[in-house]
C-alpha positions in Angstrom: -5.5 31.9 10.8 -7.4 31.4 14.1 -11.2 30.8 14.4 -11.8 34.6 14.2 -9.9 35.0 10.9 -6.9 36.6 12.6 -3.4 35.6 11.7 -1.8 33.1 14.2 1.9 34.2 14.7 2.8 31.3 17.0 5.6 29.0 15.9 4.4 25.6 14.7 5.2 22.8 17.1 8.0 20.7 15.7 6.0 17.5 16.4 2.8 18.6 14.7 0.1 15.8 14.9 2.5 13.7 16.9 2.9 16.1 19.8 2.4 14.4 23.1 2.1 17.6 25.2 -1.3 18.7 26.4 -0.1 21.3 28.9 -1.9 24.7 28.3 1.4 26.6 28.5 2.8 24.6 25.7 -0.2 25.2 23.5 -0.2 28.9 24.2 3.3 29.2 22.9 3.1 26.7 20.0 0.6 26.2 17.2 -0.8 22.8 16.3 -2.9 21.5 13.4 -6.5 22.4 14.3 -7.9 18.9 13.9 -5.3 17.5 16.3 -6.1 19.5 19.5 -6.5 16.2 21.3 -3.7 13.7 21.9 -3.3 11.7 18.7 -4.0 8.0 18.9 -1.2 5.5 19.0 -1.3 4.8 15.2 -0.9 8.5 14.4 2.0 8.8 16.9 3.7 5.8 15.5 3.5 7.1 11.9 4.8 10.5 13.1 7.7 9.1 15.0 8.7 6.2 12.7 12.1 6.8 11.1 14.3 4.0 9.9 17.8 3.8 11.5 20.5 4.4 9.0 23.0 1.5 9.1 25.8 3.5 7.6 25.1 7.0 8.8 28.0 9.4 8.6 29.0 11.5 11.6 27.8 14.7 10.0 24.4 13.1 9.5 24.0 12.6 13.2 23.6 15.3 15.8 26.4 14.4 18.2 25.1 16.9 20.7 21.8 15.0 21.1 19.7 16.7 23.7 19.4 15.0 27.1 17.1 17.8 28.5 14.1 19.7 27.2 14.2 22.7 25.0 13.3 25.8 26.8 9.7 25.7 25.5 9.1 22.3 27.1 11.2 22.6 30.3 8.3 23.8 32.3 5.6 21.9 30.4 4.0 18.8 31.8 1.1 16.7 30.6 -2.4 17.3 32.0 -3.9 14.3 30.3 -3.6 11.5 32.8 -5.0 8.2 33.8 -7.2 9.1 36.7 -7.7 5.6 37.9 -6.8 5.4 41.6 -5.3 2.2 43.0 -7.8 0.4 45.2 -5.1 -0.3 47.7 -1.5 0.8 48.1 0.6 -2.3 48.2 3.6 -2.4 50.5 6.7 -2.4 48.4 10.4 -2.9 48.7 13.3 -2.2 46.4 15.5 -5.0 45.0 19.0 -4.7 43.7 17.8 -3.3 40.3 15.5 -0.8 41.9 12.3 -2.5 40.7 9.0 -2.7 42.5 8.3 -6.0 44.4 5.5 -7.0 46.6 6.2 -7.9 50.2 3.4 -10.5 50.1 3.8 -13.5 47.7 0.4 -12.7 46.2 0.4 -9.3 44.4 -2.5 -7.0 45.2 -5.1 -6.3 42.5 -5.2 -2.8 41.3 -8.3 -1.5 39.5 -8.1 -2.5 35.8 -6.1 -5.6 36.4 -7.9 -9.0 36.1 -8.3 -12.2 38.0 -10.4 -15.3 37.6 -13.1 -13.7 39.7 -13.8 -11.1 37.1 -17.3 -11.6 35.6 -17.0 -9.3 32.7 -17.6 -11.2 29.4 -15.0 -10.2 26.8 -16.2 -9.4 23.2 -13.9 -10.5 20.5 -13.5 -8.6 17.2 -10.1 -10.0 16.2 -11.1 -13.4 14.9 -8.3 -15.2 13.0 -8.7 -16.7 9.6 -8.6 -20.5 9.3 -5.4 -22.1 10.6 -2.7 -23.0 8.1 -2.3 -26.7 7.5 1.4 -26.5 8.4 1.6 -26.7 12.2 4.6 -24.3 12.4 2.8 -21.7 10.4 -0.3 -22.3 12.5 1.6 -21.6 15.7 3.2 -18.5 14.2 -0.3 -17.2 13.1 -1.4 -17.3 16.7 1.7 -16.3 18.7 3.3 -14.1 16.0 6.7 -15.8 16.4 8.4 -18.9 15.0 9.1 -21.7 17.5 12.7 -23.1 17.2 13.5 -26.7 16.3 14.2 -27.7 19.9 10.6 -26.8 20.8 9.3 -29.5 18.4 12.1 -31.9 19.4 11.2 -31.5 23.1 7.5 -32.4 22.3 8.7 -35.6 20.7 10.9 -36.3 23.7 7.8 -35.8 26.0 5.8 -38.2 23.8 8.5 -40.8 24.1 8.2 -40.6 27.9 4.4 -40.5 28.0 2.7 -41.3 24.7 -0.8 -40.9 25.9 -0.2 -37.6 27.7 3.0 -35.9 26.7 1.9 -32.7 28.5 2.3 -34.6 31.8 5.7 -36.0 31.0 7.4 -33.6 33.5 4.8 -34.1 36.2 7.4 -35.7 38.5 9.0 -32.2 38.7 5.6 -30.5 39.1 5.9 -29.1 35.6 3.7 -29.3 32.5 3.8 -28.1 28.9 1.6 -25.1 28.0 1.2 -22.1 25.7 2.2 -22.9 22.0 2.4 -26.6 23.0 -1.4 -26.5 23.4 -1.7 -25.7 19.7 0.9 -28.3 18.8 -0.9 -31.0 20.9 -4.3 -29.9 19.6 -5.6 -29.0 23.1 -7.4 -25.8 22.2 -11.2 -26.4 22.6 -13.0 -26.4 19.3 -15.7 -24.0 20.7 -13.2 -21.4 21.9 -13.2 -18.1 20.0 -10.4 -17.9 17.4 -9.4 -14.6 18.9 -5.9 -13.3 18.2 -5.7 -11.5 21.5 -6.7 -14.7 23.4 -3.8 -16.5 21.9 -1.4 -13.7 22.6 -2.4 -13.7 26.3 -2.5 -17.5 26.6 -0.1 -18.3 29.5 1.3 -14.8 29.5 1.9 -14.1 33.2 1.8 -10.7 34.8 5.5 -9.8 34.4 6.1 -11.5 31.0 7.3 -8.9 28.5 6.6 -9.3 24.8 10.1 -10.8 24.4 9.2 -13.7 26.6 7.0 -16.7 25.5 6.0 -19.2 28.2 6.0 -22.9 27.2 6.3 -24.7 30.5 4.6 -23.9 33.8 4.0 -25.5 37.2 1.2 -27.9 37.9 -1.3 -26.8 40.5 0.3 -29.0 43.1 3.9 -28.4 42.0 6.5 -27.3 44.6 6.8 -23.9 42.9 3.2 -23.3 42.2 2.8 -20.7 44.9 5.5 -18.6 43.2 4.0 -19.1 39.7 7.3 -20.4 38.3 7.2 -20.7 34.5 9.8 -21.3 31.7 9.9 -19.7 28.3 11.8 -18.5 25.3 13.3 -15.0 25.3 14.1 -13.3 22.0 15.2 -9.8 21.2 13.3 -9.6 17.9 10.1 -11.4 16.8 11.8 -12.2 13.5 14.8 -13.8 15.1 15.4 -17.1 17.0 15.3 -17.0 20.8 18.5 -15.9 22.4 17.9 -18.2 25.5 15.3 -20.0 27.6 14.7 -18.5 31.0 12.3 -18.6 34.0 10.3 -16.1 35.9 8.3 -16.4 39.2 5.3 -14.1 38.7 4.3 -14.0 42.3 7.8 -12.9 43.3 8.7 -10.2 40.8 9.7 -9.3 37.3 13.2 -11.0 37.3 13.9 -13.1 34.3 16.7 -15.7 34.8 18.4 -17.4 31.8 18.8 -21.2 32.1 20.3 -22.3 28.7 20.0 -21.6 25.0 17.5 -24.4 24.3 14.6 -26.1 26.0 16.5 -29.3 26.9 19.3 -27.4 28.6 16.8 -25.2 30.4 14.8 -28.1 31.8 18.1 -29.9 32.7 19.2 -26.9 34.8 15.8 -26.3 36.3 15.7 -29.9 37.4 19.0 -29.4 39.1 17.6 -26.4 41.0 14.5 -28.5 42.1 16.8 -31.4 43.2 18.6 -29.1 45.5 15.3 -28.1 47.1 13.7 -31.5 47.3 13.6 -34.3 49.9 15.4 -37.6 49.3 12.3 -39.4 47.9 11.6 -36.6 45.4 15.3 -36.3 44.6 15.5 -39.8 43.1 12.5 -39.1 40.8 13.9 -35.8 39.7 17.4 -37.2 39.1 15.9 -40.0 36.9 14.0 -37.4 34.8 17.1 -35.2 34.6 19.1 -38.2 33.3 16.6 -38.8 30.5 16.9 -35.2 29.4 20.7 -35.5 29.4 20.7 -38.7 27.5 18.4 -37.4 24.8 20.5 -34.2 24.4 23.8 -36.1 24.3 22.4 -38.5 21.7 22.1 -35.6 19.3 25.8 -34.9 19.8 26.8 -38.6 19.3 24.7 -38.8 16.1 26.3 -35.6 14.8 22.9 -33.9 14.7 23.2 -30.3 13.3 20.6 -29.3 15.9 23.1 -29.6 18.8 21.2 -29.6 22.1 23.8 -28.1 24.4 23.3 -28.5 28.1 25.7 -25.6 28.9 24.2 -22.9 31.1 26.1 -20.2 29.2 26.8 -20.8 25.6 29.1 -18.6 23.3 26.0 -17.1 21.7 24.6 -16.1 25.1 28.0 -14.5 26.0 28.0 -12.6 22.7 24.5 -11.2 23.5 25.7 -10.0 26.9 28.2 -7.8 25.0 25.5 -6.5 22.7 23.1 -5.4 25.5 22.7 -1.6 25.8 21.0 -1.8 29.2 20.2 -4.3 31.9 16.5 -3.3 32.3 14.5 -3.9 35.5 13.7 -7.5 34.6 17.4 -8.3 34.3 17.4 -10.0 30.9 18.7 -6.8 29.3 17.8 -4.9 26.1 19.4 -5.3 22.6 18.4 -2.9 19.9 20.0 -1.9 16.6 22.9 0.3 17.7 25.5 2.1 15.6 28.4 2.4 18.0 30.5 4.5 15.7 27.9 7.3 15.4 26.2 6.6 18.8 22.8 6.1 17.2 20.1 3.7 18.4 20.1 4.1 22.1 20.7 6.7 24.8 20.5 6.3 28.6 17.4 7.2 30.6 18.5 10.3 32.6 17.4 8.8 35.9 18.9 6.1 38.1 17.1 2.9 38.8 16.3 4.1 42.3 14.8 7.4 41.2 12.9 5.8 38.3 11.4 3.4 40.8 10.4 6.3 43.0 8.7 8.0 40.0 6.6 4.8 39.3 5.8 4.4 43.0 4.5 7.9 43.3 2.0 7.1 40.5 1.0 3.6 41.4 0.7 4.1 45.1 -0.8 7.7 45.0 -3.6 8.0 47.6 -5.2 11.1 45.9 -5.9 12.1 42.4 -3.8 15.2 42.8 -0.8 13.2 43.9 -1.2 10.8 41.0 -1.4 13.7 38.5 1.8 15.2 40.0 3.6 11.8 39.6 2.4 11.4 36.0 3.7 14.9 35.2 7.2 13.8 36.1 6.9 10.6 34.0 5.6 12.6 31.1 8.7 14.8 31.2 10.7 11.7 30.6 8.4 10.7 27.8 9.1 14.1 26.2 12.8 13.2 26.3 11.9 9.9 24.7 10.3 11.9 21.8 13.5 13.8 21.3 15.4 10.5 21.3 13.1 8.9 18.8 13.4 11.9 16.5 17.2 11.7 16.7 17.4 7.9 16.0 17.6 6.5 19.5 14.4 4.4 20.0 16.1 2.2 22.6 15.5 4.8 25.3 11.7 4.6 25.0 11.7 0.8 24.8 13.8 0.6 28.0 11.5 3.1 29.8 8.4 1.2 28.7 9.9 -2.2 29.8 10.9 -0.8 33.2 7.5 0.6 33.8 6.0 -2.7 32.8 8.3 -4.6 35.1 7.4 -2.3 38.0 3.7 -3.0 37.4 0.5 -1.1 38.1 -2.5 -0.3 35.9 -1.9 3.4 36.4 1.2 3.0 34.2 -0.5 1.1 31.4 -1.3 4.1 29.1 2.3 5.3 29.2 3.7 1.7 28.7 1.4 1.2 25.7 2.5 4.5 24.1 6.3 4.0 24.8 6.5 0.4 23.6 4.2 0.5 20.6 6.1 3.5 19.2 9.5 2.1 20.2 8.9 -1.4 18.8 7.7 -0.1 15.5 10.7 2.2 15.1 12.9 -0.9 15.3 10.6 -3.0 13.1 9.3 -5.2 15.9 5.6 -4.7 15.2 4.7 -8.1 16.5 5.8 -7.1 20.0 3.5 -4.1 19.7 0.6 -6.3 19.1 1.6 -8.6 22.0 2.0 -5.8 24.5 -1.3 -4.2 23.5 -3.2 -7.5 23.9 -1.5 -8.1 27.3 -2.3 -4.6 28.7 -6.0 -4.9 27.6 -6.4 -7.7 30.2 -3.2 -8.1 32.3 -3.8 -10.9 34.8 -2.3 -11.2 38.2 -2.3 -14.7 39.6 -2.3 -18.2 38.1 -5.4 -17.9 35.8 -3.5 -17.3 32.5 -5.0 -20.3 30.6 -7.2 -18.3 28.3 -9.0 -21.3 26.9 -9.7 -23.2 30.2 -13.3 -21.9 30.5 -14.2 -23.2 27.0 -13.4 -26.8 27.9 
């Protein structure tokens, strides 16, 4: 019945409270629960869309003609609910090999809603953590939501052996320092700092760092790669699994994530090799000496028959295996791995756009010079998000995760609402809820530039 007591003969929308559409034409044709006339919040969307993937699904349980386009009722519909924030300046952009958005200047422009050290707004914290567990490994997991691997703790002992008084400066000859979770391990978090969960999740999380990437080493302020904001971190496909490799990113250059090795010793060894190639003869001798120390420590584990073999190989068998498991390359280049039933083709489907056209869609939103142009660009993106809803319903959450990660890698506050929706829903569908918490905290205050030490001001 409608408000006047008349019978409503419209067909009920198949998504019910989880419907993402706000276009008037869609609502004229389809009926929705009265109390959900507005777009449901993320939690409601996640509960509506969440369906576990069947590991042994039979072919007749899977729709092998999964839709790649809209049903006729949604083919002309587009969302009218948009983020109306207009970029303060349209940054010059260029397209790299993967079709991602990169800045022509080394320092990315600041769009409204993105934060720098000059922001004076005082943040209010309502996510105070309980007392830290006595076990240091559990304490780190409480704050960063992931387990640190054995080589993380072994590397800290190695740094202490080189500089007992200040292990964080053990790599200073290379212009590098320990950071992130190492700050908890080394008890460097100021006592007066708020015990905010979101602060820890953003601690040394650079602009292009996806939830899968956890920074543990960064450049010193006077390091040779400081202008590029080079940093090294663990990359993992799932928060409940061990990292698949250690990689680096240059936040002032773009979103590209480059694997170095499968452990921190191997990663630092190969990073030092890169620095040696770019250094002068005087610096080269210091870097070579540091690289030799890393090599000796790693080889000692092999000689001693240590089960925690610290391989210095740049490409280990486990890394090669993961390459075969990737369902897409993603804009950041590290690739995406999600649960995928190859026999029944369930878990992932391709985004129906090329990298170049997807980049153009993002560009039309981020660099729109009028509100009307921005709304038009968002309408196109929301058509893709409707396709993602179909994919989620049919057991293919990988599509939404890939689209969300690509939008994140492109960058721009105007995309944040869509990124948040795509990734929080997608991650929960594949039981990666910790990544949902990380991306939400990051998008709340996504920092461009070097000021990613969330506790520095509390010293």
